[in-house]
PDB file of N, CA, C and O in Angstrom:
ATOM      1  N   MET A   1      -7.215  -2.125  24.803  1.00  0.00           N
ATOM      2  CA  MET A   1      -8.677  -1.291  25.613  1.00  0.00           C
ATOM      3  C   MET A   1      -9.124  -0.486  25.247  1.00  0.00           C
ATOM      4  O   MET A   1      -8.464  -0.029  24.314  1.00  0.00           O
ATOM      5  N   PRO A   2     -10.351   0.283  25.532  1.00  0.00           N
ATOM      6  CA  PRO A   2     -10.940   1.669  25.348  1.00  0.00           C
ATOM      7  C   PRO A   2     -10.455   1.920  26.811  1.00  0.00           C
ATOM      8  O   PRO A   2     -10.254   1.027  27.635  1.00  0.00           O
ATOM      9  N   GLU A   3     -10.255   3.587  27.071  1.00  0.00           N
ATOM     10  CA  GLU A   3     -10.370   3.995  28.154  1.00  0.00           C
ATOM     11  C   GLU A   3     -11.359   4.059  28.904  1.00  0.00           C
ATOM     12  O   GLU A   3     -12.254   4.331  28.103  1.00  0.00           O
ATOM     13  N   PRO A   4     -11.893   3.986  30.046  1.00  0.00           N
ATOM     14  CA  PRO A   4     -13.206   4.030  30.714  1.00  0.00           C
ATOM     15  C   PRO A   4     -14.001   5.301  29.787  1.00  0.00           C
ATOM     16  O   PRO A   4     -13.490   6.200  29.120  1.00  0.00           O
ATOM     17  N   ASP A   5     -15.427   4.982  30.038  1.00  0.00           N
ATOM     18  CA  ASP A   5     -16.098   5.959  29.601  1.00  0.00           C
ATOM     19  C   ASP A   5     -15.513   6.128  27.790  1.00  0.00           C
ATOM     20  O   ASP A   5     -15.793   7.120  27.117  1.00  0.00           O
ATOM     21  N   GLN A   6     -15.058   5.480  27.500  1.00  0.00           N
ATOM     22  CA  GLN A   6     -14.942   5.785  26.007  1.00  0.00           C
ATOM     23  C   GLN A   6     -14.661   4.797  24.882  1.00  0.00           C
ATOM     24  O   GLN A   6     -13.688   4.045  24.839  1.00  0.00           O
ATOM     25  N   PRO A   7     -15.789   4.907  23.834  1.00  0.00           N
ATOM     26  CA  PRO A   7     -15.995   3.733  23.029  1.00  0.00           C
ATOM     27  C   PRO A   7     -14.820   2.933  22.406  1.00  0.00           C
ATOM     28  O   PRO A   7     -13.782   3.565  22.210  1.00  0.00           O
ATOM     29  N   PRO A   8     -14.865   1.322  21.995  1.00  0.00           N
ATOM     30  CA  PRO A   8     -13.834   1.445  20.993  1.00  0.00           C
ATOM     31  C   PRO A   8     -13.736   1.945  19.837  1.00  0.00           C
ATOM     32  O   PRO A   8     -14.711   2.452  19.284  1.00  0.00           O
ATOM     33  N   GLU A   9     -12.489   1.882  19.256  1.00  0.00           N
ATOM     34  CA  GLU A   9     -12.486   2.855  17.744  1.00  0.00           C
ATOM     35  C   GLU A   9     -12.570   1.957  17.129  1.00  0.00           C
ATOM     36  O   GLU A   9     -11.931   0.915  17.277  1.00  0.00           O
ATOM     37  N   ASP A  10     -13.682   2.285  16.019  1.00  0.00           N
ATOM     38  CA  ASP A  10     -14.424   0.965  15.078  1.00  0.00           C
ATOM     39  C   ASP A  10     -15.203   1.995  14.326  1.00  0.00           C
ATOM     40  O   ASP A  10     -15.381   3.177  14.617  1.00  0.00           O
ATOM     41  N   ASP A  11     -15.713   1.183  13.108  1.00  0.00           N
ATOM     42  CA  ASP A  11     -16.195   1.648  11.479  1.00  0.00           C
ATOM     43  C   ASP A  11     -17.478   1.302  12.031  1.00  0.00           C
ATOM     44  O   ASP A  11     -17.336   0.212  12.586  1.00  0.00           O
ATOM     45  N   ALA A  12     -18.577   1.678  12.136  1.00  0.00           N
ATOM     46  CA  ALA A  12     -19.948   0.930  12.008  1.00  0.00           C
ATOM     47  C   ALA A  12     -20.493   0.903  10.716  1.00  0.00           C
ATOM     48  O   ALA A  12     -21.724   0.918  10.680  1.00  0.00           O
ATOM     49  N   ASP A  13     -19.823   0.861   9.518  1.00  0.00           N
ATOM     50  CA  ASP A  13     -20.114   0.914   8.159  1.00  0.00           C
ATOM     51  C   ASP A  13     -19.575  -0.522   7.614  1.00  0.00           C
ATOM     52  O   ASP A  13     -19.994  -1.212   6.685  1.00  0.00           O
ATOM     53  N   ARG A  14     -18.392  -0.748   8.609  1.00  0.00           N
ATOM     54  CA  ARG A  14     -17.804  -2.247   8.097  1.00  0.00           C
ATOM     55  C   ARG A  14     -19.115  -3.516   8.670  1.00  0.00           C
ATOM     56  O   ARG A  14     -19.183  -4.704   8.355  1.00  0.00           O
ATOM     57  N   TYR A  15     -19.857  -2.867   9.414  1.00  0.00           N
ATOM     58  CA  TYR A  15     -20.228  -4.257   9.769  1.00  0.00           C
ATOM     59  C   TYR A  15     -21.674  -4.259   9.420  1.00  0.00           C
ATOM     60  O   TYR A  15     -22.405  -5.003  10.075  1.00  0.00           O
ATOM     61  N   VAL A  16     -22.373  -3.252   8.127  1.00  0.00           N
ATOM     62  CA  VAL A  16     -23.500  -3.796   7.331  1.00  0.00           C
ATOM     63  C   VAL A  16     -23.121  -4.697   6.202  1.00  0.00           C
ATOM     64  O   VAL A  16     -22.105  -4.637   5.510  1.00  0.00           O
ATOM     65  N   GLY A  17     -24.045  -5.487   6.140  1.00  0.00           N
ATOM     66  CA  GLY A  17     -24.189  -6.476   4.982  1.00  0.00           C
ATOM     67  C   GLY A  17     -23.456  -7.944   6.007  1.00  0.00           C
ATOM     68  O   GLY A  17     -23.668  -9.108   5.667  1.00  0.00           O
ATOM     69  N   MET A  18     -22.738  -7.631   7.061  1.00  0.00           N
ATOM     70  CA  MET A  18     -22.351  -8.849   7.783  1.00  0.00           C
ATOM     71  C   MET A  18     -23.603 -10.280   8.327  1.00  0.00           C
ATOM     72  O   MET A  18     -24.803 -10.265   8.599  1.00  0.00           O
ATOM     73  N   SER A  19     -22.881 -11.032   8.297  1.00  0.00           N
ATOM     74  CA  SER A  19     -24.265 -11.967   9.069  1.00  0.00           C
ATOM     75  C   SER A  19     -23.848 -11.357  10.527  1.00  0.00           C
ATOM     76  O   SER A  19     -22.764 -10.853  10.820  1.00  0.00           O
ATOM     77  N   ILE A  20     -24.854 -11.514  11.264  1.00  0.00           N
ATOM     78  CA  ILE A  20     -25.078 -11.502  12.542  1.00  0.00           C
ATOM     79  C   ILE A  20     -23.902 -11.972  13.428  1.00  0.00           C
ATOM     80  O   ILE A  20     -23.210 -11.234  14.129  1.00  0.00           O
ATOM     81  N   GLU A  21     -23.768 -13.444  13.277  1.00  0.00           N
ATOM     82  CA  GLU A  21     -22.117 -14.151  13.889  1.00  0.00           C
ATOM     83  C   GLU A  21     -21.575 -13.637  13.677  1.00  0.00           C
ATOM     84  O   GLU A  21     -21.356 -12.857  14.603  1.00  0.00           O
ATOM     85  N   ASP A  22     -20.693 -13.342  12.373  1.00  0.00           N
ATOM     86  CA  ASP A  22     -19.767 -12.347  12.237  1.00  0.00           C
ATOM     87  C   ASP A  22     -19.602 -10.351  12.416  1.00  0.00           C
ATOM     88  O   ASP A  22     -18.692  -9.580  12.112  1.00  0.00           O
ATOM     89  N   ALA A  23     -20.842 -10.163  12.989  1.00  0.00           N
ATOM     90  CA  ALA A  23     -20.455  -8.783  13.344  1.00  0.00           C
ATOM     91  C   ALA A  23     -20.801  -9.102  14.887  1.00  0.00           C
ATOM     92  O   ALA A  23     -21.041  -8.009  15.399  1.00  0.00           O
ATOM     93  N   ARG A  24     -20.899  -9.867  15.609  1.00  0.00           N
ATOM     94  CA  ARG A  24     -20.785 -10.584  16.837  1.00  0.00           C
ATOM     95  C   ARG A  24     -19.198 -11.036  17.296  1.00  0.00           C
ATOM     96  O   ARG A  24     -18.731 -10.944  18.431  1.00  0.00           O
ATOM     97  N   ARG A  25     -18.701 -11.411  16.407  1.00  0.00           N
ATOM     98  CA  ARG A  25     -17.356 -11.729  16.183  1.00  0.00           C
ATOM     99  C   ARG A  25     -16.297 -10.661  15.782  1.00  0.00           C
ATOM    100  O   ARG A  25     -15.090 -10.854  15.921  1.00  0.00           O
ATOM    101  N   ARG A  26     -16.765  -9.676  15.343  1.00  0.00           N
ATOM    102  CA  ARG A  26     -15.955  -8.498  14.982  1.00  0.00           C
ATOM    103  C   ARG A  26     -16.073  -7.502  16.205  1.00  0.00           C
ATOM    104  O   ARG A  26     -15.133  -6.854  16.666  1.00  0.00           O
ATOM    105  N   ALA A  27     -17.368  -7.484  16.651  1.00  0.00           N
ATOM    106  CA  ALA A  27     -17.254  -6.816  17.622  1.00  0.00           C
ATOM    107  C   ALA A  27     -16.788  -7.105  18.748  1.00  0.00           C
ATOM    108  O   ALA A  27     -16.311  -6.126  19.322  1.00  0.00           O
ATOM    109  N   ALA A  28     -16.713  -8.346  19.472  1.00  0.00           N
ATOM    110  CA  ALA A  28     -15.760  -8.652  20.211  1.00  0.00           C
ATOM    111  C   ALA A  28     -14.473  -8.604  20.426  1.00  0.00           C
ATOM    112  O   ALA A  28     -13.943  -8.631  21.537  1.00  0.00           O
ATOM    113  N   GLU A  29     -13.680  -8.499  18.905  1.00  0.00           N
ATOM    114  CA  GLU A  29     -12.619  -8.354  18.670  1.00  0.00           C
ATOM    115  C   GLU A  29     -12.193  -7.094  18.655  1.00  0.00           C
ATOM    116  O   GLU A  29     -11.048  -6.897  19.061  1.00  0.00           O
ATOM    117  N   HIS A  30     -12.821  -6.204  18.292  1.00  0.00           N
ATOM    118  CA  HIS A  30     -12.933  -4.451  18.529  1.00  0.00           C
ATOM    119  C   HIS A  30     -13.325  -4.448  20.114  1.00  0.00           C
ATOM    120  O   HIS A  30     -13.656  -3.377  20.623  1.00  0.00           O
ATOM    121  N   GLY A  31     -13.303  -5.182  20.596  1.00  0.00           N
ATOM    122  CA  GLY A  31     -13.291  -4.836  22.373  1.00  0.00           C
ATOM    123  C   GLY A  31     -14.758  -3.905  22.783  1.00  0.00           C
ATOM    124  O   GLY A  31     -14.721  -3.126  23.736  1.00  0.00           O
ATOM    125  N   TRP A  32     -16.245  -4.117  21.810  1.00  0.00           N
ATOM    126  CA  TRP A  32     -16.898  -3.804  22.342  1.00  0.00           C
ATOM    127  C   TRP A  32     -17.906  -5.174  23.768  1.00  0.00           C
ATOM    128  O   TRP A  32     -18.143  -6.379  23.686  1.00  0.00           O
ATOM    129  N   MET A  33     -18.127  -4.396  24.594  1.00  0.00           N
ATOM    130  CA  MET A  33     -18.276  -5.009  25.902  1.00  0.00           C
ATOM    131  C   MET A  33     -19.674  -5.857  25.550  1.00  0.00           C
ATOM    132  O   MET A  33     -19.803  -7.078  25.641  1.00  0.00           O
ATOM    133  N   ARG A  34     -20.962  -4.629  25.008  1.00  0.00           N
ATOM    134  CA  ARG A  34     -22.216  -5.045  25.056  1.00  0.00           C
ATOM    135  C   ARG A  34     -22.557  -5.068  23.467  1.00  0.00           C
ATOM    136  O   ARG A  34     -22.179  -4.136  22.758  1.00  0.00           O
ATOM    137  N   VAL A  35     -23.168  -5.991  23.018  1.00  0.00           N
ATOM    138  CA  VAL A  35     -24.218  -6.040  22.029  1.00  0.00           C
ATOM    139  C   VAL A  35     -25.593  -6.023  22.012  1.00  0.00           C
ATOM    140  O   VAL A  35     -26.303  -6.697  22.758  1.00  0.00           O
ATOM    141  N   ARG A  36     -25.973  -5.259  21.167  1.00  0.00           N
ATOM    142  CA  ARG A  36     -27.599  -5.029  21.208  1.00  0.00           C
ATOM    143  C   ARG A  36     -28.183  -5.584  19.601  1.00  0.00           C
ATOM    144  O   ARG A  36     -27.431  -5.314  18.665  1.00  0.00           O
ATOM    145  N   GLU A  37     -28.875  -5.985  19.425  1.00  0.00           N
ATOM    146  CA  GLU A  37     -29.272  -6.962  18.303  1.00  0.00           C
ATOM    147  C   GLU A  37     -31.072  -6.450  18.262  1.00  0.00           C
ATOM    148  O   GLU A  37     -31.882  -6.791  19.124  1.00  0.00           O
ATOM    149  N   VAL A  38     -31.358  -5.678  17.194  1.00  0.00           N
ATOM    150  CA  VAL A  38     -32.784  -4.617  17.058  1.00  0.00           C
ATOM    151  C   VAL A  38     -33.147  -5.281  15.684  1.00  0.00           C
ATOM    152  O   VAL A  38     -32.395  -5.254  14.710  1.00  0.00           O
ATOM    153  N   ASP A  39     -34.403  -5.891  15.709  1.00  0.00           N
ATOM    154  CA  ASP A  39     -35.311  -6.265  14.282  1.00  0.00           C
ATOM    155  C   ASP A  39     -36.331  -5.414  14.727  1.00  0.00           C
ATOM    156  O   ASP A  39     -36.497  -4.710  15.723  1.00  0.00           O
ATOM    157  N   GLU A  40     -37.336  -5.821  13.127  1.00  0.00           N
ATOM    158  CA  GLU A  40     -38.628  -4.989  13.315  1.00  0.00           C
ATOM    159  C   GLU A  40     -39.570  -5.469  14.071  1.00  0.00           C
ATOM    160  O   GLU A  40     -40.674  -4.927  14.006  1.00  0.00           O
ATOM    161  N   ALA A  41     -39.389  -6.474  14.870  1.00  0.00           N
ATOM    162  CA  ALA A  41     -40.263  -6.860  15.938  1.00  0.00           C
ATOM    163  C   ALA A  41     -40.182  -6.126  16.938  1.00  0.00           C
ATOM    164  O   ALA A  41     -41.243  -5.870  17.509  1.00  0.00           O
ATOM    165  N   ASP A  42     -38.870  -5.527  17.498  1.00  0.00           N
ATOM    166  CA  ASP A  42     -38.401  -5.026  18.515  1.00  0.00           C
ATOM    167  C   ASP A  42     -39.596  -3.410  18.256  1.00  0.00           C
ATOM    168  O   ASP A  42     -39.418  -2.624  17.325  1.00  0.00           O
ATOM    169  N   PRO A  43     -40.736  -3.255  19.317  1.00  0.00           N
ATOM    170  CA  PRO A  43     -41.281  -2.076  19.482  1.00  0.00           C
ATOM    171  C   PRO A  43     -41.125  -0.899  19.908  1.00  0.00           C
ATOM    172  O   PRO A  43     -41.937   0.013  19.750  1.00  0.00           O
ATOM    173  N   VAL A  44     -39.678  -0.801  20.695  1.00  0.00           N
ATOM    174  CA  VAL A  44     -39.474  -0.139  21.580  1.00  0.00           C
ATOM    175  C   VAL A  44     -37.643  -0.265  21.741  1.00  0.00           C
ATOM    176  O   VAL A  44     -37.127  -1.321  22.108  1.00  0.00           O
ATOM    177  N   ILE A  45     -36.898   0.860  21.437  1.00  0.00           N
ATOM    178  CA  ILE A  45     -35.603   0.836  21.973  1.00  0.00           C
ATOM    179  C   ILE A  45     -35.156   1.809  22.275  1.00  0.00           C
ATOM    180  O   ILE A  45     -35.407   2.855  21.676  1.00  0.00           O
ATOM    181  N   THR A  46     -34.032   1.696  23.722  1.00  0.00           N
ATOM    182  CA  THR A  46     -33.897   2.996  24.529  1.00  0.00           C
ATOM    183  C   THR A  46     -32.717   3.623  23.688  1.00  0.00           C
ATOM    184  O   THR A  46     -31.866   2.964  23.092  1.00  0.00           O
ATOM    185  N   LEU A  47     -32.808   5.143  23.739  1.00  0.00           N
ATOM    186  CA  LEU A  47     -31.280   5.517  23.464  1.00  0.00           C
ATOM    187  C   LEU A  47     -30.431   6.002  24.450  1.00  0.00           C
ATOM    188  O   LEU A  47     -29.644   6.883  24.104  1.00  0.00           O
ATOM    189  N   GLU A  48     -30.420   5.707  25.344  1.00  0.00           N
ATOM    190  CA  GLU A  48     -29.380   6.085  26.429  1.00  0.00           C
ATOM    191  C   GLU A  48     -28.180   5.928  26.300  1.00  0.00           C
ATOM    192  O   GLU A  48     -28.009   4.790  25.863  1.00  0.00           O
ATOM    193  N   TRP A  49     -27.111   6.512  26.455  1.00  0.00           N
ATOM    194  CA  TRP A  49     -25.654   6.281  26.139  1.00  0.00           C
ATOM    195  C   TRP A  49     -25.172   5.802  26.838  1.00  0.00           C
ATOM    196  O   TRP A  49     -25.132   6.290  27.968  1.00  0.00           O
ATOM    197  N   ILE A  50     -24.424   4.353  26.494  1.00  0.00           N
ATOM    198  CA  ILE A  50     -23.405   3.498  26.606  1.00  0.00           C
ATOM    199  C   ILE A  50     -22.529   3.337  26.018  1.00  0.00           C
ATOM    200  O   ILE A  50     -22.573   2.877  24.877  1.00  0.00           O
ATOM    201  N   THR A  51     -21.337   3.710  26.695  1.00  0.00           N
ATOM    202  CA  THR A  51     -20.130   3.983  26.154  1.00  0.00           C
ATOM    203  C   THR A  51     -19.710   2.756  25.202  1.00  0.00           C
ATOM    204  O   THR A  51     -19.530   2.889  23.992  1.00  0.00           O
ATOM    205  N   ASP A  52     -19.551   1.285  26.049  1.00  0.00           N
ATOM    206  CA  ASP A  52     -19.149   0.106  25.642  1.00  0.00           C
ATOM    207  C   ASP A  52     -20.642  -0.818  24.596  1.00  0.00           C
ATOM    208  O   ASP A  52     -20.890  -2.011  24.422  1.00  0.00           O
ATOM    209  N   ARG A  53     -21.162   0.159  24.230  1.00  0.00           N
ATOM    210  CA  ARG A  53     -22.543  -0.935  23.476  1.00  0.00           C
ATOM    211  C   ARG A  53     -22.383  -0.472  22.060  1.00  0.00           C
ATOM    212  O   ARG A  53     -22.007   0.658  21.749  1.00  0.00           O
ATOM    213  N   ILE A  54     -22.734  -1.538  21.131  1.00  0.00           N
ATOM    214  CA  ILE A  54     -22.742  -1.426  20.032  1.00  0.00           C
ATOM    215  C   ILE A  54     -24.119  -1.945  19.375  1.00  0.00           C
ATOM    216  O   ILE A  54     -24.598  -2.976  19.849  1.00  0.00           O
ATOM    217  N   SER A  55     -24.591  -1.491  18.627  1.00  0.00           N
ATOM    218  CA  SER A  55     -26.061  -1.844  18.198  1.00  0.00           C
ATOM    219  C   SER A  55     -26.417  -2.284  16.799  1.00  0.00           C
ATOM    220  O   SER A  55     -26.627  -1.432  15.935  1.00  0.00           O
ATOM    221  N   PHE A  56     -26.485  -3.427  16.566  1.00  0.00           N
ATOM    222  CA  PHE A  56     -27.022  -3.766  15.403  1.00  0.00           C
ATOM    223  C   PHE A  56     -28.740  -3.751  14.858  1.00  0.00           C
ATOM    224  O   PHE A  56     -29.580  -3.939  15.738  1.00  0.00           O
ATOM    225  N   PHE A  57     -29.131  -3.571  13.697  1.00  0.00           N
ATOM    226  CA  PHE A  57     -30.375  -3.302  12.960  1.00  0.00           C
ATOM    227  C   PHE A  57     -30.323  -4.499  12.558  1.00  0.00           C
ATOM    228  O   PHE A  57     -29.447  -4.518  11.694  1.00  0.00           O
ATOM    229  N   VAL A  58     -30.928  -5.920  12.734  1.00  0.00           N
ATOM    230  CA  VAL A  58     -30.673  -7.045  11.946  1.00  0.00           C
ATOM    231  C   VAL A  58     -31.730  -7.130  11.503  1.00  0.00           C
ATOM    232  O   VAL A  58     -32.770  -6.880  12.112  1.00  0.00           O
ATOM    233  N   GLU A  59     -31.560  -7.780   9.495  1.00  0.00           N
ATOM    234  CA  GLU A  59     -33.105  -8.162   8.838  1.00  0.00           C
ATOM    235  C   GLU A  59     -32.349  -9.460   8.328  1.00  0.00           C
ATOM    236  O   GLU A  59     -31.177  -9.531   7.959  1.00  0.00           O
ATOM    237  N   ASP A  60     -33.217 -10.384   8.387  1.00  0.00           N
ATOM    238  CA  ASP A  60     -33.204 -11.623   7.652  1.00  0.00           C
ATOM    239  C   ASP A  60     -31.368 -11.998   8.126  1.00  0.00           C
ATOM    240  O   ASP A  60     -30.463 -12.114   7.301  1.00  0.00           O
ATOM    241  N   GLY A  61     -31.258 -12.089   9.211  1.00  0.00           N
ATOM    242  CA  GLY A  61     -30.280 -12.657   9.519  1.00  0.00           C
ATOM    243  C   GLY A  61     -28.559 -11.454   9.718  1.00  0.00           C
ATOM    244  O   GLY A  61     -27.660 -11.560  10.552  1.00  0.00           O
ATOM    245  N   SER A  62     -28.696 -10.593   8.753  1.00  0.00           N
ATOM    246  CA  SER A  62     -27.629  -9.755   8.677  1.00  0.00           C
ATOM    247  C   SER A  62     -27.773  -8.047   9.358  1.00  0.00           C
ATOM    248  O   SER A  62     -28.760  -7.328   9.513  1.00  0.00           O
ATOM    249  N   VAL A  63     -26.585  -7.875   9.597  1.00  0.00           N
ATOM    250  CA  VAL A  63     -26.953  -6.121   9.650  1.00  0.00           C
ATOM    251  C   VAL A  63     -27.170  -5.480   9.108  1.00  0.00           C
ATOM    252  O   VAL A  63     -26.296  -5.198   8.288  1.00  0.00           O
ATOM    253  N   ALA A  64     -28.448  -4.691   9.048  1.00  0.00           N
ATOM    254  CA  ALA A  64     -28.677  -3.719   7.820  1.00  0.00           C
ATOM    255  C   ALA A  64     -28.459  -2.153   8.590  1.00  0.00           C
ATOM    256  O   ALA A  64     -29.015  -1.265   7.943  1.00  0.00           O
ATOM    257  N   ARG A  65     -28.002  -1.837   9.404  1.00  0.00           N
ATOM    258  CA  ARG A  65     -27.673  -0.888  10.366  1.00  0.00           C
ATOM    259  C   ARG A  65     -27.272  -0.843  11.420  1.00  0.00           C
ATOM    260  O   ARG A  65     -27.696  -1.676  12.221  1.00  0.00           O
ATOM    261  N   CYS A  66     -26.178   0.261  11.898  1.00  0.00           N
ATOM    262  CA  CYS A  66     -24.777  -0.067  12.945  1.00  0.00           C
ATOM    263  C   CYS A  66     -24.758   1.324  13.519  1.00  0.00           C
ATOM    264  O   CYS A  66     -24.513   2.354  12.890  1.00  0.00           O
ATOM    265  N   TRP A  67     -25.095   1.201  14.995  1.00  0.00           N
ATOM    266  CA  TRP A  67     -24.373   2.298  15.518  1.00  0.00           C
ATOM    267  C   TRP A  67     -23.922   2.339  16.697  1.00  0.00           C
ATOM    268  O   TRP A  67     -24.455   1.495  17.416  1.00  0.00           O
ATOM    269  N   PHE A  68     -23.149   2.977  17.205  1.00  0.00           N
ATOM    270  CA  PHE A  68     -22.510   2.968  18.592  1.00  0.00           C
ATOM    271  C   PHE A  68     -23.216   3.940  19.636  1.00  0.00           C
ATOM    272  O   PHE A  68     -23.734   4.980  19.228  1.00  0.00           O
ATOM    273  N   HIS A  69     -23.237   3.580  21.064  1.00  0.00           N
ATOM    274  CA  HIS A  69     -23.796   4.370  22.101  1.00  0.00           C
ATOM    275  C   HIS A  69     -23.053   4.450  23.136  1.00  0.00           C
ATOM    276  O   HIS A  69     -23.420   5.106  24.110  1.00  0.00           O
TER     277      HIS A  69
END
């Protein structure tokens, strides 16, 4: 597990192209406590810093972009 206020060690690029189900599973295995899924229907997303959150931009059921907060 990561130290408090430190995100898990991970590589955002590894998630791109994965199905959202596989991405959720990998995120849990790597210690992410919060997973946020965003798609083109979401009009606004927040950008606050949350160290234990991983975010996925989803297109057609797959991760098109991934970033950490």
